[in-house]
C-alpha positions in Angstrom: -220.8 -11.4 -18.2 -219.6 -12.0 -14.6 -216.1 -10.8 -14.0 -213.8 -12.7 -11.6 -211.7 -10.2 -9.7 -208.4 -11.2 -8.2 -205.7 -9.4 -6.3 -203.4 -7.7 -8.9 -200.2 -9.9 -9.1 -197.8 -7.0 -8.5 -198.0 -3.7 -6.8 -199.1 -1.1 -9.3 -198.4 2.6 -9.6 -201.9 3.1 -8.2 -201.3 1.3 -5.0 -201.6 -2.2 -3.5 -205.4 -2.3 -3.3 -205.7 -3.1 -7.0 -207.6 -6.0 -8.4 -207.6 -7.4 -11.9 -210.1 -9.3 -14.1 -209.5 -10.9 -17.4 -212.0 -10.8 -20.3 -211.5 -13.1 -23.3 -211.6 -11.2 -26.6 -211.0 -14.3 -28.8 -209.1 -17.6 -28.5 -205.7 -15.8 -28.7 -206.4 -12.4 -26.9 -207.3 -11.3 -23.4 -208.2 -7.9 -22.0 -207.0 -7.2 -18.4 -209.0 -4.8 -16.4 -207.4 -3.2 -13.4 -209.5 -1.4 -10.8 -209.4 -0.4 -7.1 -211.1 -3.0 -5.1 -213.9 -0.7 -3.9 -214.7 0.3 -7.5 -215.4 -3.2 -8.8 -219.2 -3.0 -8.4 -219.3 0.0 -10.8 -217.3 -2.0 -13.4 -219.5 -5.1 -12.8 -222.5 -3.0 -13.7 -220.9 -1.8 -16.9 -220.3 -5.4 -18.0 -223.6 -6.8 -16.8 -225.6 -8.7 -19.5 -228.7 -6.8 -20.3 -232.0 -8.4 -21.3 -233.1 -7.5 -24.9 -236.3 -5.6 -24.9 -238.3 -6.2 -28.1 -241.1 -4.2 -29.7 -244.7 -4.4 -28.5 -247.7 -5.0 -30.8 -248.4 -1.2 -30.7 -244.8 -0.5 -31.8 -245.1 -3.0 -34.6 -248.4 -1.6 -35.8 -246.9 1.9 -35.8 -243.8 0.8 -37.7 -245.8 -1.2 -40.2 -247.9 1.8 -41.0 -244.7 3.8 -41.6 -243.3 1.1 -43.9 -245.9 2.0 -46.5 -244.4 5.5 -46.9 -241.4 4.0 -48.7 -238.9 6.5 -47.4 -236.1 6.7 -44.8 -238.5 7.6 -42.1 -239.3 3.9 -41.5 -235.7 2.9 -40.9 -235.1 5.8 -38.6 -238.2 5.1 -36.6 -237.2 1.4 -36.1 -233.7 2.5 -34.9 -235.2 5.2 -32.6 -237.7 2.8 -31.1 -235.1 0.1 -30.4 -232.6 2.6 -28.9 -235.4 3.9 -26.7 -236.2 0.5 -25.4 -232.6 -0.7 -24.9 -230.8 2.5 -23.9 
């Protein structure tokens, strides 16, 4: 998501170098983000869309072998592998 920063409409308690970006939550609600102008790159990184990283053939083979054990180990292994790749 690319944020569109604008000068804050009023002087805030944090000074006059504040900018604001609006994020749509749903059709009736908006989130306003206030930030010092020089800090916007950090916020932009936080809101950057990341590319999903899927499982490799080796990952799938490993997980398929675990699936035959029939216990919770399989689900935990899937979760751990996806967290590792997308952290």
